[in-house]
PDB file of N, H, CA, C and O in Angstrom:
ATOM      1  N   MET A   1      -8.336   7.582   6.027  1.00  0.00           N
ATOM      2  CA  MET A   1      -7.906   6.605   7.010  1.00  0.00           C
ATOM      3  C   MET A   1      -9.074   6.108   7.858  1.00  0.00           C
ATOM      4  O   MET A   1      -8.976   5.050   8.480  1.00  0.00           O
ATOM      5  N   ALA A   2     -10.156   6.843   7.890  1.00  0.00           N
ATOM      6  H   ALA A   2     -10.235   7.703   7.384  1.00  0.00           H
ATOM      7  CA  ALA A   2     -11.297   6.422   8.704  1.00  0.00           C
ATOM      8  C   ALA A   2     -11.817   5.062   8.249  1.00  0.00           C
ATOM      9  O   ALA A   2     -12.121   4.200   9.073  1.00  0.00           O
ATOM     10  N   GLY A   3     -11.917   4.875   6.935  1.00  0.00           N
ATOM     11  H   GLY A   3     -11.669   5.575   6.265  1.00  0.00           H
ATOM     12  CA  GLY A   3     -12.382   3.592   6.412  1.00  0.00           C
ATOM     13  C   GLY A   3     -11.415   2.468   6.737  1.00  0.00           C
ATOM     14  O   GLY A   3     -11.831   1.358   7.068  1.00  0.00           O
ATOM     15  N   ARG A   4     -10.135   2.753   6.642  1.00  0.00           N
ATOM     16  H   ARG A   4      -9.797   3.655   6.373  1.00  0.00           H
ATOM     17  CA  ARG A   4      -9.111   1.745   6.980  1.00  0.00           C
ATOM     18  C   ARG A   4      -9.234   1.362   8.451  1.00  0.00           C
ATOM     19  O   ARG A   4      -9.168   0.181   8.793  1.00  0.00           O
ATOM     20  N   CYS A   5      -9.410   2.344   9.311  1.00  0.00           N
ATOM     21  H   CYS A   5      -9.463   3.303   9.033  1.00  0.00           H
ATOM     22  CA  CYS A   5      -9.553   2.059  10.744  1.00  0.00           C
ATOM     23  C   CYS A   5     -10.762   1.170  10.998  1.00  0.00           C
ATOM     24  O   CYS A   5     -10.670   0.188  11.734  1.00  0.00           O
ATOM     25  N   ARG A   6     -11.888   1.509  10.393  1.00  0.00           N
ATOM     26  H   ARG A   6     -11.962   2.307   9.795  1.00  0.00           H
ATOM     27  CA  ARG A   6     -13.096   0.702  10.602  1.00  0.00           C
ATOM     28  C   ARG A   6     -12.893  -0.731  10.121  1.00  0.00           C
ATOM     29  O   ARG A   6     -13.333  -1.674  10.778  1.00  0.00           O
ATOM     30  N   ALA A   7     -12.236  -0.896   8.994  1.00  0.00           N
ATOM     31  H   ALA A   7     -11.879  -0.130   8.461  1.00  0.00           H
ATOM     32  CA  ALA A   7     -12.007  -2.239   8.446  1.00  0.00           C
ATOM     33  C   ALA A   7     -11.101  -3.054   9.366  1.00  0.00           C
ATOM     34  O   ALA A   7     -11.403  -4.208   9.671  1.00  0.00           O
ATOM     35  N   VAL A   8      -9.998  -2.463   9.806  1.00  0.00           N
ATOM     36  H   VAL A   8      -9.752  -1.526   9.558  1.00  0.00           H
ATOM     37  CA  VAL A   8      -9.059  -3.195  10.671  1.00  0.00           C
ATOM     38  C   VAL A   8      -9.695  -3.496  12.011  1.00  0.00           C
ATOM     39  O   VAL A   8      -9.444  -4.558  12.580  1.00  0.00           O
ATOM     40  N   GLN A   9     -10.504  -2.599  12.529  1.00  0.00           N
ATOM     41  H   GLN A   9     -10.707  -1.736  12.066  1.00  0.00           H
ATOM     42  CA  GLN A   9     -11.154  -2.824  13.816  1.00  0.00           C
ATOM     43  C   GLN A   9     -12.066  -4.047  13.798  1.00  0.00           C
ATOM     44  O   GLN A   9     -12.395  -4.589  14.853  1.00  0.00           O
ATOM     45  N   GLN A  10     -12.472  -4.482  12.616  1.00  0.00           N
ATOM     46  H   GLN A  10     -12.205  -4.042  11.759  1.00  0.00           H
ATOM     47  CA  GLN A  10     -13.327  -5.671  12.487  1.00  0.00           C
ATOM     48  C   GLN A  10     -12.524  -6.964  12.402  1.00  0.00           C
ATOM     49  O   GLN A  10     -13.104  -8.049  12.441  1.00  0.00           O
ATOM     50  N   GLU A  11     -11.198  -6.868  12.286  1.00  0.00           N
ATOM     51  H   GLU A  11     -10.727  -5.986  12.254  1.00  0.00           H
ATOM     52  CA  GLU A  11     -10.377  -8.071  12.194  1.00  0.00           C
ATOM     53  C   GLU A  11     -10.354  -8.802  13.527  1.00  0.00           C
ATOM     54  O   GLU A  11     -10.361  -8.167  14.582  1.00  0.00           O
ATOM     55  N   PRO A  12     -10.327 -10.136  13.489  1.00  0.00           N
ATOM     56  CA  PRO A  12     -10.264 -10.908  14.734  1.00  0.00           C
ATOM     57  C   PRO A  12      -9.044 -10.518  15.568  1.00  0.00           C
ATOM     58  O   PRO A  12      -7.924 -10.449  15.061  1.00  0.00           O
ATOM     59  N   GLY A  13      -9.277 -10.270  16.837  1.00  0.00           N
ATOM     60  H   GLY A  13     -10.186 -10.326  17.249  1.00  0.00           H
ATOM     61  CA  GLY A  13      -8.190  -9.947  17.757  1.00  0.00           C
ATOM     62  C   GLY A  13      -7.834  -8.484  17.836  1.00  0.00           C
ATOM     63  O   GLY A  13      -7.030  -8.093  18.682  1.00  0.00           O
ATOM     64  N   CYS A  14      -8.413  -7.657  16.971  1.00  0.00           N
ATOM     65  H   CYS A  14      -9.066  -7.975  16.283  1.00  0.00           H
ATOM     66  CA  CYS A  14      -8.120  -6.224  17.028  1.00  0.00           C
ATOM     67  C   CYS A  14      -8.907  -5.606  18.181  1.00  0.00           C
ATOM     68  O   CYS A  14     -10.136  -5.665  18.214  1.00  0.00           O
ATOM     69  N   GLN A  15      -8.190  -5.023  19.109  1.00  0.00           N
ATOM     70  H   GLN A  15      -7.191  -4.975  19.083  1.00  0.00           H
ATOM     71  CA  GLN A  15      -8.827  -4.369  20.243  1.00  0.00           C
ATOM     72  C   GLN A  15      -8.832  -2.845  20.072  1.00  0.00           C
ATOM     73  O   GLN A  15      -9.674  -2.148  20.639  1.00  0.00           O
ATOM     74  N   GLN A  16      -7.881  -2.344  19.284  1.00  0.00           N
ATOM     75  H   GLN A  16      -7.197  -2.910  18.824  1.00  0.00           H
ATOM     76  CA  GLN A  16      -7.817  -0.907  19.018  1.00  0.00           C
ATOM     77  C   GLN A  16      -6.980  -0.671  17.774  1.00  0.00           C
ATOM     78  O   GLN A  16      -5.926  -1.283  17.598  1.00  0.00           O
ATOM     79  N   PHE A  17      -7.453   0.219  16.912  1.00  0.00           N
ATOM     80  H   PHE A  17      -8.309   0.715  17.054  1.00  0.00           H
ATOM     81  CA  PHE A  17      -6.698   0.631  15.735  1.00  0.00           C
ATOM     82  C   PHE A  17      -7.146   2.042  15.409  1.00  0.00           C
ATOM     83  O   PHE A  17      -8.265   2.252  14.941  1.00  0.00           O
ATOM     84  N   GLU A  18      -6.273   3.008  15.655  1.00  0.00           N
ATOM     85  H   GLU A  18      -5.364   2.837  16.036  1.00  0.00           H
ATOM     86  CA  GLU A  18      -6.603   4.411  15.441  1.00  0.00           C
ATOM     87  C   GLU A  18      -5.427   5.123  14.790  1.00  0.00           C
ATOM     88  O   GLU A  18      -4.271   4.759  15.004  1.00  0.00           O
ATOM     89  N   VAL A  19      -5.730   6.131  14.002  1.00  0.00           N
ATOM     90  H   VAL A  19      -6.669   6.427  13.828  1.00  0.00           H
ATOM     91  CA  VAL A  19      -4.703   6.954  13.385  1.00  0.00           C
ATOM     92  C   VAL A  19      -4.871   8.373  13.907  1.00  0.00           C
ATOM     93  O   VAL A  19      -5.973   8.921  13.933  1.00  0.00           O
ATOM     94  N   PHE A  20      -3.756   8.949  14.320  1.00  0.00           N
ATOM     95  H   PHE A  20      -2.861   8.504  14.299  1.00  0.00           H
ATOM     96  CA  PHE A  20      -3.756  10.314  14.826  1.00  0.00           C
ATOM     97  C   PHE A  20      -2.861  11.173  13.945  1.00  0.00           C
ATOM     98  O   PHE A  20      -1.809  10.727  13.488  1.00  0.00           O
ATOM     99  N   GLN A  21      -3.291  12.407  13.713  1.00  0.00           N
ATOM    100  H   GLN A  21      -4.146  12.769  14.085  1.00  0.00           H
ATOM    101  CA  GLN A  21      -2.518  13.347  12.911  1.00  0.00           C
ATOM    102  C   GLN A  21      -1.960  14.423  13.837  1.00  0.00           C
ATOM    103  O   GLN A  21      -2.679  14.964  14.676  1.00  0.00           O
ATOM    104  N   SER A  22      -0.680  14.728  13.679  1.00  0.00           N
ATOM    105  H   SER A  22      -0.095  14.288  12.997  1.00  0.00           H
ATOM    106  CA  SER A  22      -0.027  15.744  14.501  1.00  0.00           C
ATOM    107  C   SER A  22      -0.625  17.120  14.219  1.00  0.00           C
ATOM    108  O   SER A  22      -0.825  17.498  13.065  1.00  0.00           O
ATOM    109  N   ILE A  23      -0.904  17.853  15.277  1.00  0.00           N
ATOM    110  H   ILE A  23      -0.741  17.546  16.215  1.00  0.00           H
ATOM    111  CA  ILE A  23      -1.373  19.230  15.128  1.00  0.00           C
ATOM    112  C   ILE A  23      -0.214  20.125  14.700  1.00  0.00           C
ATOM    113  O   ILE A  23      -0.388  21.044  13.900  1.00  0.00           O
ATOM    114  N   LEU A  24       0.981  19.843  15.247  1.00  0.00           N
ATOM    115  H   LEU A  24       1.123  19.096  15.897  1.00  0.00           H
ATOM    116  CA  LEU A  24       2.157  20.658  14.944  1.00  0.00           C
ATOM    117  C   LEU A  24       2.713  20.393  13.545  1.00  0.00           C
ATOM    118  O   LEU A  24       3.238  21.301  12.899  1.00  0.00           O
ATOM    119  N   ASP A  25       2.598  19.155  13.083  1.00  0.00           N
ATOM    120  H   ASP A  25       2.172  18.418  13.607  1.00  0.00           H
ATOM    121  CA  ASP A  25       3.093  18.783  11.762  1.00  0.00           C
ATOM    122  C   ASP A  25       2.075  17.862  11.101  1.00  0.00           C
ATOM    123  O   ASP A  25       2.163  16.644  11.255  1.00  0.00           O
ATOM    124  N   PRO A  26       1.112  18.416  10.370  1.00  0.00           N
ATOM    125  CA  PRO A  26       0.034  17.616   9.783  1.00  0.00           C
ATOM    126  C   PRO A  26       0.497  16.497   8.848  1.00  0.00           C
ATOM    127  O   PRO A  26      -0.287  15.608   8.517  1.00  0.00           O
ATOM    128  N   ASP A  27       1.761  16.531   8.420  1.00  0.00           N
ATOM    129  H   ASP A  27       2.398  17.253   8.690  1.00  0.00           H
ATOM    130  CA  ASP A  27       2.285  15.459   7.568  1.00  0.00           C
ATOM    131  C   ASP A  27       2.669  14.225   8.367  1.00  0.00           C
ATOM    132  O   ASP A  27       3.001  13.194   7.781  1.00  0.00           O
ATOM    133  N   LYS A  28       2.630  14.309   9.695  1.00  0.00           N
ATOM    134  H   LYS A  28       2.361  15.147  10.170  1.00  0.00           H
ATOM    135  CA  LYS A  28       2.990  13.167  10.538  1.00  0.00           C
ATOM    136  C   LYS A  28       1.735  12.488  11.059  1.00  0.00           C
ATOM    137  O   LYS A  28       0.839  13.123  11.614  1.00  0.00           O
ATOM    138  N   LEU A  29       1.702  11.168  10.862  1.00  0.00           N
ATOM    139  H   LEU A  29       2.430  10.652  10.412  1.00  0.00           H
ATOM    140  CA  LEU A  29       0.602  10.345  11.354  1.00  0.00           C
ATOM    141  C   LEU A  29       1.170   9.304  12.303  1.00  0.00           C
ATOM    142  O   LEU A  29       2.288   8.824  12.117  1.00  0.00           O
ATOM    143  N   VAL A  30       0.393   8.959  13.320  1.00  0.00           N
ATOM    144  H   VAL A  30      -0.515   9.350  13.471  1.00  0.00           H
ATOM    145  CA  VAL A  30       0.772   7.913  14.260  1.00  0.00           C
ATOM    146  C   VAL A  30      -0.369   6.907  14.310  1.00  0.00           C
ATOM    147  O   VAL A  30      -1.538   7.278  14.418  1.00  0.00           O
ATOM    148  N   VAL A  31      -0.015   5.633  14.230  1.00  0.00           N
ATOM    149  H   VAL A  31       0.934   5.332  14.142  1.00  0.00           H
ATOM    150  CA  VAL A  31      -1.015   4.570  14.312  1.00  0.00           C
ATOM    151  C   VAL A  31      -0.891   3.914  15.675  1.00  0.00           C
ATOM    152  O   VAL A  31       0.194   3.502  16.085  1.00  0.00           O
ATOM    153  N   LEU A  32      -2.006   3.823  16.365  1.00  0.00           N
ATOM    154  H   LEU A  32      -2.888   4.157  16.032  1.00  0.00           H
ATOM    155  CA  LEU A  32      -2.062   3.161  17.671  1.00  0.00           C
ATOM    156  C   LEU A  32      -2.837   1.866  17.489  1.00  0.00           C
ATOM    157  O   LEU A  32      -4.014   1.874  17.128  1.00  0.00           O
ATOM    158  N   GLU A  33      -2.154   0.747  17.747  1.00  0.00           N
ATOM    159  H   GLU A  33      -1.198   0.740  18.040  1.00  0.00           H
ATOM    160  CA  GLU A  33      -2.765  -0.573  17.562  1.00  0.00           C
ATOM    161  C   GLU A  33      -2.678  -1.369  18.855  1.00  0.00           C
ATOM    162  O   GLU A  33      -1.679  -1.310  19.572  1.00  0.00           O
ATOM    163  N   LEU A  34      -3.730  -2.109  19.139  1.00  0.00           N
ATOM    164  H   LEU A  34      -4.542  -2.157  18.556  1.00  0.00           H
ATOM    165  CA  LEU A  34      -3.737  -3.023  20.272  1.00  0.00           C
ATOM    166  C   LEU A  34      -4.371  -4.322  19.789  1.00  0.00           C
ATOM    167  O   LEU A  34      -5.504  -4.337  19.308  1.00  0.00           O
ATOM    168  N   TRP A  35      -3.611  -5.421  19.927  1.00  0.00           N
ATOM    169  H   TRP A  35      -2.690  -5.408  20.318  1.00  0.00           H
ATOM    170  CA  TRP A  35      -4.051  -6.733  19.456  1.00  0.00           C
ATOM    171  C   TRP A  35      -4.132  -7.693  20.628  1.00  0.00           C
ATOM    172  O   TRP A  35      -3.382  -7.569  21.596  1.00  0.00           O
ATOM    173  N   ALA A  36      -5.037  -8.644  20.539  1.00  0.00           N
ATOM    174  H   ALA A  36      -5.646  -8.745  19.752  1.00  0.00           H
ATOM    175  CA  ALA A  36      -5.263  -9.600  21.626  1.00  0.00           C
ATOM    176  C   ALA A  36      -4.026 -10.453  21.891  1.00  0.00           C
ATOM    177  O   ALA A  36      -3.739 -10.805  23.035  1.00  0.00           O
ATOM    178  N   ASP A  37      -3.290 -10.787  20.818  1.00  0.00           N
ATOM    179  H   ASP A  37      -3.523 -10.502  19.888  1.00  0.00           H
ATOM    180  CA  ASP A  37      -2.112 -11.638  20.983  1.00  0.00           C
ATOM    181  C   ASP A  37      -1.269 -11.596  19.713  1.00  0.00           C
ATOM    182  O   ASP A  37      -1.645 -10.963  18.726  1.00  0.00           O
ATOM    183  N   GLN A  38      -0.137 -12.270  19.749  1.00  0.00           N
ATOM    184  H   GLN A  38       0.169 -12.784  20.550  1.00  0.00           H
ATOM    185  CA  GLN A  38       0.776 -12.282  18.603  1.00  0.00           C
ATOM    186  C   GLN A  38       0.128 -12.912  17.376  1.00  0.00           C
ATOM    187  O   GLN A  38       0.369 -12.470  16.253  1.00  0.00           O
ATOM    188  N   ALA A  39      -0.683 -13.930  17.578  1.00  0.00           N
ATOM    189  H   ALA A  39      -0.879 -14.289  18.490  1.00  0.00           H
ATOM    190  CA  ALA A  39      -1.338 -14.589  16.444  1.00  0.00           C
ATOM    191  C   ALA A  39      -2.255 -13.618  15.697  1.00  0.00           C
ATOM    192  O   ALA A  39      -2.296 -13.634  14.466  1.00  0.00           O
ATOM    193  N   ALA A  40      -2.980 -12.787  16.415  1.00  0.00           N
ATOM    194  H   ALA A  40      -2.947 -12.774  17.415  1.00  0.00           H
ATOM    195  CA  ALA A  40      -3.859 -11.806  15.780  1.00  0.00           C
ATOM    196  C   ALA A  40      -3.044 -10.772  15.007  1.00  0.00           C
ATOM    197  O   ALA A  40      -3.416 -10.388  13.898  1.00  0.00           O
ATOM    198  N   LEU A  41      -1.944 -10.327  15.586  1.00  0.00           N
ATOM    199  H   LEU A  41      -1.642 -10.640  16.486  1.00  0.00           H
ATOM    200  CA  LEU A  41      -1.076  -9.376  14.903  1.00  0.00           C
ATOM    201  C   LEU A  41      -0.456 -10.011  13.656  1.00  0.00           C
ATOM    202  O   LEU A  41      -0.372  -9.367  12.610  1.00  0.00           O
ATOM    203  N   ASP A  42      -0.029 -11.249  13.760  1.00  0.00           N
ATOM    204  H   ASP A  42      -0.097 -11.772  14.609  1.00  0.00           H
ATOM    205  CA  ASP A  42       0.543 -11.953  12.609  1.00  0.00           C
ATOM    206  C   ASP A  42      -0.481 -12.071  11.472  1.00  0.00           C
ATOM    207  O   ASP A  42      -0.148 -11.860  10.307  1.00  0.00           O
ATOM    208  N   ALA A  43      -1.723 -12.408  11.819  1.00  0.00           N
ATOM    209  H   ALA A  43      -1.995 -12.580  12.766  1.00  0.00           H
ATOM    210  CA  ALA A  43      -2.777 -12.532  10.805  1.00  0.00           C
ATOM    211  C   ALA A  43      -3.026 -11.182  10.138  1.00  0.00           C
ATOM    212  O   ALA A  43      -3.228 -11.119   8.925  1.00  0.00           O
ATOM    213  N   HIS A  44      -3.013 -10.113  10.912  1.00  0.00           N
ATOM    214  H   HIS A  44      -2.849 -10.164  11.898  1.00  0.00           H
ATOM    215  CA  HIS A  44      -3.191  -8.767  10.372  1.00  0.00           C
ATOM    216  C   HIS A  44      -2.044  -8.426   9.406  1.00  0.00           C
ATOM    217  O   HIS A  44      -2.286  -7.914   8.312  1.00  0.00           O
ATOM    218  N   ALA A  45      -0.816  -8.706   9.806  1.00  0.00           N
ATOM    219  H   ALA A  45      -0.620  -9.121  10.694  1.00  0.00           H
ATOM    220  CA  ALA A  45       0.340  -8.415   8.961  1.00  0.00           C
ATOM    221  C   ALA A  45       0.290  -9.227   7.667  1.00  0.00           C
ATOM    222  O   ALA A  45       0.621  -8.706   6.602  1.00  0.00           O
ATOM    223  N   GLN A  46      -0.118 -10.488   7.744  1.00  0.00           N
ATOM    224  H   GLN A  46      -0.387 -10.911   8.609  1.00  0.00           H
ATOM    225  CA  GLN A  46      -0.227 -11.327   6.544  1.00  0.00           C
ATOM    226  C   GLN A  46      -1.302 -10.797   5.609  1.00  0.00           C
ATOM    227  O   GLN A  46      -1.116 -10.786   4.392  1.00  0.00           O
ATOM    228  N   ALA A  47      -2.421 -10.361   6.165  1.00  0.00           N
ATOM    229  H   ALA A  47      -2.572 -10.370   7.153  1.00  0.00           H
ATOM    230  CA  ALA A  47      -3.496  -9.799   5.341  1.00  0.00           C
ATOM    231  C   ALA A  47      -3.009  -8.532   4.636  1.00  0.00           C
ATOM    232  O   ALA A  47      -3.317  -8.319   3.463  1.00  0.00           O
ATOM    233  N   ASN A  48      -2.251  -7.692   5.342  1.00  0.00           N
ATOM    234  H   ASN A  48      -2.001  -7.865   6.295  1.00  0.00           H
ATOM    235  CA  ASN A  48      -1.720  -6.471   4.733  1.00  0.00           C
ATOM    236  C   ASN A  48      -0.748  -6.795   3.605  1.00  0.00           C
ATOM    237  O   ASN A  48      -0.775  -6.155   2.554  1.00  0.00           O
ATOM    238  N   ALA A  49       0.100  -7.776   3.820  1.00  0.00           N
ATOM    239  H   ALA A  49       0.122  -8.296   4.674  1.00  0.00           H
ATOM    240  CA  ALA A  49       1.104  -8.131   2.820  1.00  0.00           C
ATOM    241  C   ALA A  49       0.456  -8.669   1.544  1.00  0.00           C
ATOM    242  O   ALA A  49       1.027  -8.554   0.460  1.00  0.00           O
ATOM    243  N   ALA A  50      -0.730  -9.253   1.674  1.00  0.00           N
ATOM    244  H   ALA A  50      -1.194  -9.346   2.555  1.00  0.00           H
ATOM    245  CA  ALA A  50      -1.418  -9.838   0.522  1.00  0.00           C
ATOM    246  C   ALA A  50      -2.184  -8.804  -0.295  1.00  0.00           C
ATOM    247  O   ALA A  50      -2.603  -9.090  -1.417  1.00  0.00           O
ATOM    248  N   GLN A  51      -2.370  -7.609   0.251  1.00  0.00           N
ATOM    249  H   GLN A  51      -2.029  -7.376   1.162  1.00  0.00           H
ATOM    250  CA  GLN A  51      -3.130  -6.569  -0.440  1.00  0.00           C
ATOM    251  C   GLN A  51      -2.195  -5.684  -1.260  1.00  0.00           C
ATOM    252  O   GLN A  51      -1.035  -5.499  -0.892  1.00  0.00           O
ATOM    253  N   PRO A  52      -2.693  -5.139  -2.363  1.00  0.00           N
ATOM    254  CA  PRO A  52      -1.866  -4.185  -3.111  1.00  0.00           C
ATOM    255  C   PRO A  52      -1.668  -2.921  -2.277  1.00  0.00           C
ATOM    256  O   PRO A  52      -2.516  -2.594  -1.448  1.00  0.00           O
ATOM    257  N   PRO A  53      -0.569  -2.213  -2.482  1.00  0.00           N
ATOM    258  CA  PRO A  53      -0.334  -0.983  -1.719  1.00  0.00           C
ATOM    259  C   PRO A  53      -1.461   0.026  -1.919  1.00  0.00           C
ATOM    260  O   PRO A  53      -1.998   0.164  -3.018  1.00  0.00           O
ATOM    261  N   ASN A  54      -1.807   0.716  -0.860  1.00  0.00           N
ATOM    262  H   ASN A  54      -1.371   0.604   0.033  1.00  0.00           H
ATOM    263  CA  ASN A  54      -2.806   1.783  -0.921  1.00  0.00           C
ATOM    264  C   ASN A  54      -2.138   2.999  -1.563  1.00  0.00           C
ATOM    265  O   ASN A  54      -1.231   3.593  -0.980  1.00  0.00           O
ATOM    266  N   GLN A  55      -2.582   3.363  -2.751  1.00  0.00           N
ATOM    267  H   GLN A  55      -3.318   2.881  -3.225  1.00  0.00           H
ATOM    268  CA  GLN A  55      -1.935   4.454  -3.491  1.00  0.00           C
ATOM    269  C   GLN A  55      -2.005   5.788  -2.757  1.00  0.00           C
ATOM    270  O   GLN A  55      -1.067   6.583  -2.826  1.00  0.00           O
ATOM    271  N   ALA A  56      -3.102   6.039  -2.058  1.00  0.00           N
ATOM    272  H   ALA A  56      -3.863   5.393  -2.002  1.00  0.00           H
ATOM    273  CA  ALA A  56      -3.228   7.296  -1.313  1.00  0.00           C
ATOM    274  C   ALA A  56      -2.206   7.357  -0.185  1.00  0.00           C
ATOM    275  O   ALA A  56      -1.620   8.411   0.066  1.00  0.00           O
ATOM    276  N   LEU A  57      -1.987   6.230   0.498  1.00  0.00           N
ATOM    277  H   LEU A  57      -2.462   5.375   0.294  1.00  0.00           H
ATOM    278  CA  LEU A  57      -0.998   6.219   1.572  1.00  0.00           C
ATOM    279  C   LEU A  57       0.414   6.280   1.023  1.00  0.00           C
ATOM    280  O   LEU A  57       1.267   6.959   1.594  1.00  0.00           O
ATOM    281  N   ALA A  58       0.674   5.591  -0.060  1.00  0.00           N
ATOM    282  H   ALA A  58      -0.019   5.039  -0.524  1.00  0.00           H
ATOM    283  CA  ALA A  58       2.007   5.613  -0.667  1.00  0.00           C
ATOM    284  C   ALA A  58       2.364   7.031  -1.102  1.00  0.00           C
ATOM    285  O   ALA A  58       3.522   7.438  -1.014  1.00  0.00           O
ATOM    286  N   ALA A  59       1.376   7.775  -1.567  1.00  0.00           N
ATOM    287  H   ALA A  59       0.435   7.444  -1.638  1.00  0.00           H
ATOM    288  CA  ALA A  59       1.623   9.152  -2.004  1.00  0.00           C
ATOM    289  C   ALA A  59       2.026  10.051  -0.843  1.00  0.00           C
ATOM    290  O   ALA A  59       2.682  11.071  -1.050  1.00  0.00           O
ATOM    291  N   LEU A  60       1.643   9.684   0.373  1.00  0.00           N
ATOM    292  H   LEU A  60       1.111   8.854   0.541  1.00  0.00           H
ATOM    293  CA  LEU A  60       1.997  10.482   1.555  1.00  0.00           C
ATOM    294  C   LEU A  60       3.440  10.259   1.982  1.00  0.00           C
ATOM    295  O   LEU A  60       4.026  11.103   2.660  1.00  0.00           O
ATOM    296  N   ARG A  61       4.011   9.139   1.593  1.00  0.00           N
ATOM    297  H   ARG A  61       3.535   8.453   1.042  1.00  0.00           H
ATOM    298  CA  ARG A  61       5.386   8.821   1.992  1.00  0.00           C
ATOM    299  C   ARG A  61       6.373   9.476   1.039  1.00  0.00           C
ATOM    300  O   ARG A  61       6.161   9.492  -0.173  1.00  0.00           O
ATOM    301  N   ALA A  62       7.449  10.013   1.592  1.00  0.00           N
ATOM    302  H   ALA A  62       7.621  10.000   2.577  1.00  0.00           H
ATOM    303  CA  ALA A  62       8.445  10.714   0.792  1.00  0.00           C
ATOM    304  C   ALA A  62       9.054   9.809  -0.268  1.00  0.00           C
ATOM    305  O   ALA A  62       9.320  10.248  -1.387  1.00  0.00           O
ATOM    306  N   ASP A  63       9.278   8.533   0.086  1.00  0.00           N
ATOM    307  H   ASP A  63       9.063   8.176   0.995  1.00  0.00           H
ATOM    308  CA  ASP A  63       9.907   7.623  -0.865  1.00  0.00           C
ATOM    309  C   ASP A  63       8.894   6.805  -1.658  1.00  0.00           C
ATOM    310  O   ASP A  63       9.283   6.021  -2.523  1.00  0.00           O
ATOM    311  N   GLY A  64       7.605   6.972  -1.380  1.00  0.00           N
ATOM    312  H   GLY A  64       7.289   7.609  -0.677  1.00  0.00           H
ATOM    313  CA  GLY A  64       6.563   6.296  -2.127  1.00  0.00           C
ATOM    314  C   GLY A  64       6.450   4.807  -1.889  1.00  0.00           C
ATOM    315  O   GLY A  64       5.713   4.130  -2.605  1.00  0.00           O
ATOM    316  N   THR A  65       7.163   4.271  -0.900  1.00  0.00           N
ATOM    317  H   THR A  65       7.762   4.821  -0.318  1.00  0.00           H
ATOM    318  CA  THR A  65       7.114   2.836  -0.639  1.00  0.00           C
ATOM    319  C   THR A  65       6.050   2.502   0.381  1.00  0.00           C
ATOM    320  O   THR A  65       5.517   3.373   1.070  1.00  0.00           O
ATOM    321  N   ARG A  66       5.760   1.239   0.456  1.00  0.00           N
ATOM    322  H   ARG A  66       6.193   0.532  -0.104  1.00  0.00           H
ATOM    323  CA  ARG A  66       4.771   0.733   1.404  1.00  0.00           C
ATOM    324  C   ARG A  66       5.352   0.715   2.814  1.00  0.00           C
ATOM    325  O   ARG A  66       6.520   0.373   2.996  1.00  0.00           O
ATOM    326  N   PRO A  67       4.550   1.079   3.814  1.00  0.00           N
ATOM    327  CA  PRO A  67       5.032   1.009   5.194  1.00  0.00           C
ATOM    328  C   PRO A  67       5.417  -0.420   5.577  1.00  0.00           C
ATOM    329  O   PRO A  67       4.839  -1.380   5.068  1.00  0.00           O
ATOM    330  N   ARG A  68       6.374  -0.554   6.459  1.00  0.00           N
ATOM    331  H   ARG A  68       6.843   0.227   6.873  1.00  0.00           H
ATOM    332  CA  ARG A  68       6.813  -1.878   6.901  1.00  0.00           C
ATOM    333  C   ARG A  68       5.798  -2.497   7.855  1.00  0.00           C
ATOM    334  O   ARG A  68       5.097  -1.789   8.579  1.00  0.00           O
ATOM    335  N   GLU A  69       5.731  -3.791   7.846  1.00  0.00           N
ATOM    336  H   GLU A  69       6.300  -4.365   7.258  1.00  0.00           H
ATOM    337  CA  GLU A  69       4.810  -4.538   8.707  1.00  0.00           C
ATOM    338  C   GLU A  69       5.583  -5.531   9.554  1.00  0.00           C
ATOM    339  O   GLU A  69       5.134  -6.662   9.742  1.00  0.00           O
ATOM    340  N   ASP A  70       6.738  -5.127  10.069  1.00  0.00           N
ATOM    341  H   ASP A  70       7.102  -4.209   9.916  1.00  0.00           H
ATOM    342  CA  ASP A  70       7.570  -6.067  10.819  1.00  0.00           C
ATOM    343  C   ASP A  70       7.588  -5.763  12.316  1.00  0.00           C
ATOM    344  O   ASP A  70       8.580  -6.025  12.996  1.00  0.00           O
ATOM    345  N   TYR A  71       6.516  -5.224  12.811  1.00  0.00           N
ATOM    346  H   TYR A  71       5.710  -5.010  12.259  1.00  0.00           H
ATOM    347  CA  TYR A  71       6.435  -4.931  14.228  1.00  0.00           C
ATOM    348  C   TYR A  71       6.093  -6.194  15.012  1.00  0.00           C
ATOM    349  O   TYR A  71       5.697  -7.207  14.435  1.00  0.00           O
ATOM    350  N   VAL A  72       6.247  -6.122  16.313  1.00  0.00           N
ATOM    351  H   VAL A  72       6.568  -5.299  16.781  1.00  0.00           H
ATOM    352  CA  VAL A  72       6.068  -7.298  17.174  1.00  0.00           C
ATOM    353  C   VAL A  72       5.071  -6.979  18.280  1.00  0.00           C
ATOM    354  O   VAL A  72       5.058  -5.878  18.832  1.00  0.00           O
ATOM    355  N   TYR A  73       4.252  -7.952  18.586  1.00  0.00           N
ATOM    356  H   TYR A  73       4.263  -8.846  18.138  1.00  0.00           H
ATOM    357  CA  TYR A  73       3.306  -7.819  19.697  1.00  0.00           C
ATOM    358  C   TYR A  73       4.068  -7.673  21.001  1.00  0.00           C
ATOM    359  O   TYR A  73       4.996  -8.438  21.266  1.00  0.00           O
ATOM    360  N   ASN A  74       3.693  -6.709  21.811  1.00  0.00           N
ATOM    361  H   ASN A  74       2.940  -6.087  21.596  1.00  0.00           H
ATOM    362  CA  ASN A  74       4.346  -6.479  23.097  1.00  0.00           C
ATOM    363  C   ASN A  74       3.265  -6.343  24.162  1.00  0.00           C
ATOM    364  O   ASN A  74       2.546  -5.345  24.216  1.00  0.00           O
ATOM    365  N   ARG A  75       3.166  -7.346  24.991  1.00  0.00           N
ATOM    366  H   ARG A  75       3.750  -8.157  24.947  1.00  0.00           H
ATOM    367  CA  ARG A  75       2.139  -7.341  26.044  1.00  0.00           C
ATOM    368  C   ARG A  75       2.589  -6.426  27.172  1.00  0.00           C
ATOM    369  O   ARG A  75       3.622  -6.677  27.792  1.00  0.00           O
ATOM    370  N   THR A  76       1.831  -5.370  27.448  1.00  0.00           N
ATOM    371  H   THR A  76       0.992  -5.167  26.944  1.00  0.00           H
ATOM    372  CA  THR A  76       2.204  -4.399  28.477  1.00  0.00           C
ATOM    373  C   THR A  76       1.254  -4.409  29.666  1.00  0.00           C
ATOM    374  O   THR A  76       1.460  -3.678  30.634  1.00  0.00           O
ATOM    375  N   ARG A  77       0.229  -5.222  29.598  1.00  0.00           N
ATOM    376  H   ARG A  77       0.061  -5.816  28.812  1.00  0.00           H
ATOM    377  CA  ARG A  77      -0.725  -5.244  30.715  1.00  0.00           C
ATOM    378  C   ARG A  77      -0.331  -6.299  31.714  1.00  0.00           C
ATOM    379  O   ARG A  77      -1.009  -6.475  32.727  1.00  0.00           O
TER     380      ARG A  77
END
């Protein structure tokens, strides 16, 4: 995931993209993302949808499917 984080961090509008692994349950990962605006998040989601699924990540999922990319930008500042 380190390479994925570095790649996404270079995308326009990406202010933060990190993956954390649970100490209590190493099979659980949390992604923390911060985008400049909805347009940047939309561009990121479109880029993800255009790429083939990452086989290593799909293998981590119980059902083997690709993670959903239907989240919404939420300005909290």
